[in-house]
N, C-alpha and C positions, 0 to 999 in steps of 0.2 A: 245288502249284508251290512251288519253292524261293524263299525270300525272306529278306532282311536285316531284322531288327527293330532299329530305331535309336531308343533312348530319349533324346529331346532333353533331357528334364528331368534325367536322370542325367548327361549330358554337361555340362550347365550346372552342376550341383552340383560335379562333379569340377573344372570350371574355377574355381568359386568358391574351393574348398579350395586348389587349386594356386597360384592368383593370391595368395591370402592368405599361404600359406606363403613365396612368393617375396617378397612386399612386406615381410614382417617381417625378411627377410635383405637388403633393399634391392636386390632383383633384379627386372628387368622379365621378365614371363612372356610369351613369344611362342608362341602355339599353332602347331604345325606340322600342316597339314591335308592333306599329300600322301598320308598313309596312308589317308584317307577319300575320296580322289579329288577333293578340293576341293569337297566336297558343299555345295551352295548352302543347303540347309535347315539344315545343321549350323552353317555360317558365320553365317547370319542368327540362329540361336539364340544363338550366342556374342556377336553384336553386341547382342542384346537385354539382356545383362548388362554392357554397356560395353566389350566388347573389339572393337576395330576394326582392329588390326594383326595380320597373320597371316604365316606363312612357308609356302612351297610350293616344290616342286622341278619342277613341270610348268607351263610357260607357258600351255598350254591350259586347265588348271584355273583359273588366275588370270584368263584372259580371259573365261571363261563366267560368273564371279561378279563381275567388275569393274563397278562402278557409280558410282565417285567417292566412296562413303562409307567404303570400306576402303582400307587401305594394305597393301603387301606387300613381303616380303623374299624374293628368289629365292635358294634355298639350294643349287641345283644349277648346276654350271658349264654354261652354255648353249653350244650349238653356234653356229657363225658365222651361220647363217640365222635364229637366234632373237634375236640381239642387239637388232635394232630393236624387237621386241615387248617385250623385257626392259626397254629404256629407256622405252618408252611406257607399259607397264602396271605397272611396279614402281618403288618409290621408292629402293630399295636392293637390291644384289646382292652375293653372296659370289663373289670372284674369285680366280684362282690363276695366270693367265697374262698376262704384261705385254703381249703382242701383242693379246690379247683386250681388255684394259683400254684400250689405244690406240684399237682399233676402236670401242669404246664411246664414247670421247672424241669421235671423228669423227661418230658417229651423233648423240650428244647435241647437238653443235654445229649439225648440220643441221636438228635439230628445235627449236633454240633452248632447250635444257633443260640441267640440270645433274643428273647421276646420281651417287648416293652408292654407295660400295663399302666392303666389309669384306674385308680379305685373310684368306684361310684359311690358317692355319699347320699344316703337318704336325707334330703333336706325337708321337703314337705309333701312331695308327690306320692310317697308310700307305694310306688311301684317296685322299685328295686333299690339295692344299695345297703351299705353297712351303716350302723349307727354312729353318730359323730363321736361318741365316747370310745368307740373301738378302733378309730382310725389310726392312732399313734401305735397301738399294740400290733395292728396288722403291719404297718410300715416297719416296725422294728424286727419282725419276722421275715419280711420280704427282702430287706436289705441284705440278709445273710444267704439268700439263694444266688447261686452262681450263674444261672442261665435265665433269670427274670430281672428285668431292670424297672425299678419304680420311676415312672415318668411324670406322674402328677396326679391330680384329683379331677373328678368330673361330678357335675350336678345335673339335675333334671327338674323340669316343670311341665305341667299340664299334659302329661301322658296318661296318668290314671285319674288324678283328681283335676278338677277345673280351676284350682287356685292359681291365679296369675302371679308371676314374679313381681316383686316390688322394690322400690329403692331401698327399703330396710333390709330385704333379702340380699341385695348386692352388697351392702355395707357389712352385714353379718358374715356373709361368705368370705369377704376380704379379711375380716378379723379372724375368722376361723382358720383360714389358710396361713396367715401370719403366725398364728399360735402353733399350728402343726409344724411349720418350718422351724420355729424356734425350739421346739421340743425334740425334733428329730435331726436338727442340723442339716436338713435337706432343702435344696432349692427346687420347688415344684416348677419344672420347665414348662409343663402344660397345666393350665387351670381351665378346663372345658366348662364353661359356665352355664350351658344349657342349650336349648333348641331355638327355633324361630321365635318363640314367645319372648325371649330376652331382648329382641331387637328393639322393642319400645323403651326399654330401660337404657339401651345403648344410645338411643337418640336423645335421651335426657342429659347425658353426660358420661364422664369416664367410668369404666368398670373396674378400675383398680388392677388387682392381680389377675382378673379373668382376661385371658388372652386367646381363647378360642370359642367359637360358637358352631354348633352342628345345625345346619340349616337345610331343610328339605321342603316342608310345606310351602314356606314363603317363596322359595325358589321356583317351584313349579305351579303355584296358584296365585302368586302375587298379592297375598292377603296378610293383614295383621292377624295372627292366629289367636291373639287374646280376645278379638271382637269379631273376627271373621268378616272384616270389612276390607275393601280394596285399598292397597297402597298406590297412591296415584302415579308414582314413578315406575311402577311395574306393569307387566301384562298379566292379566287374570285369565287369558284364554290361550295359554301356551299348549295346554292339553284339553281337547274336548272330545266328547263322544257323539257320534253320528249314527242314528238308528233308522232303519228303513221301515216304511208302512207297508204292512202285508195284508191289511184288510181295512175297509172303511164300510160301516153300516150305520143306519139310524137305530137309535136305542131310545128306550123310555125309562127314566128314573122311577124306580118303584115307589119311593117315598112321596115324591112331589108330582109324579106323573107328567113331568115336563119332558118333551122330546129333545134329543140332541144328536150330534153327529160324532160318532166314535171311531177313533183309528186304533189299530192294534200294531205295535212295533216289535221288531224281531230281537228284543232284548227282555231280560227279566231279572228276577232276584238272584239267579245263579251268576249273572254277568256283572252286576254292579249293585251298589247300595242305593235303591231306588229313591228313598227319601231325601238323598243328597244330590239328585240331579235337577237342574233347572233349565227349561227351554231357553235357547238363544235365538233371537230374531223371529220368534214364532209366537202368535197369540193362541196358545193352546194350554191345557191344564192337565197335568198328570193326575189320573184318577186313582191309579193303583197298579198292582202287578201281581203276576203269578211267577213261577219259576222260570218260565221262558218268554213271557210277554209282558208288555207295558201298555195299558189302556189309557188314551188320552182323549180329552174332550176337544174337539176342533172348533168349538163355538160356532157350529153351522157354517163355517167357511168352506165353500163348496169347490175351492180351487185346488184342493189336495187330491192326489191320485195315488193308487197302489203303486209302489216303487219310488215315491218321493222321499226325501230324506229330512229328518228333523235333528238339529243339533242341540246338544246339551252342554252346559258347564257342569263341573264335577267338584263336589266336596272332597276332602282328603281321602276318607274311606272309600268313596265311590271311585276315585281315581286309582287308588291302590288296587282294589279288588279287580277292576277292569284290566289294569296293566298286567296282572298275573294270570288273566284268563287266556289260554292258548287259542280258543276258538274265535276271539276278537282280532280282526286284522289291524295291524298298525300301519298307518300311512304317514311318512315323514315329509314334512314341508320345509323348504327354505324360502324365506321371503327376501327378495333381492334388495328391496329398500332398507329393511332392518339390517341386513347383512352388510350393507355399506357403512351403516353407523357402527356395527360391531367391529368391522375391520379397521375403523379409524376412531375407535372409542376414546383413546387417550387424547387425540387432537381435539375431538368434539368436547370432551370433558374440560380440557384446558381452556378452550374458547368460552365455555359456559362459566367457568370460574372467573375468568377475567371480566366477563359482562357484569357479574354480580359483585365485583369488588367495589 
């Protein structure tokens, strides 16, 4: 049976490292859990190391793990039918439409609540957000609403377009935020500068007024999302997919007439994004897939048998699709050796810093 292996210890370790990196740059680290389906066990494991604020894009994910101990930022523009739940279950949401914000104000009033918002500014990703020249006008209208509080601004990179954030982007965002603050007499308490792709700019130097990053993919995959290359300090195999061989047969390639040994696995296009899976620890080649099966070339290795398992690393879309599939079993792993490091992370980090002084 196909299953996802979720190493909670490695996720905790990655979170420790990323939180420390952000802390040294005076950045708040907000884990984005939408790519793991808002998994309750993962959220609980992050809460165990003191992380209690999360970001998600699906209100259903938030509702299933909502228990009063965690707080959430809703990072996806909700449709009108979701707004009441957004006000009820999240502390803060990212918004882009004035009409929607007005509706949120009315809902919050009916619930005797105040809802905080960040305005998403369309910088260069072109996925969502208001235009820079509209921001001050929006803010001037929002500050007069009684049950909506303007908390700050948000920016995004590499969600729709592949343009990476640059040092110039960071500088211009800072200049823009300064201008908005001077024109509105507001202090932007949160300037959410983007997602995992901004980590490379944070490594170069201070991000100025940017004081939050929304990090999901790097947390769970351990990669630099601008290049899809491993970050050495992080684990890349915190979440892997394991598929079972259900058939082994000799086959003949129609074009070359070369024979090969083919295995069929119990996953397919319905279960994951096949072009984004890569075999781990196996000399096999993914040939293709149908809705229910993946065909692999075993390179004539005759040691494989029906029932054997093959493990795969996952790209972001492959991971997200699999995490949302109810028919794929999730197996949670706790690594005792890594757990010891997690439990003593501050001490280990302190020793490491002293060694490198």
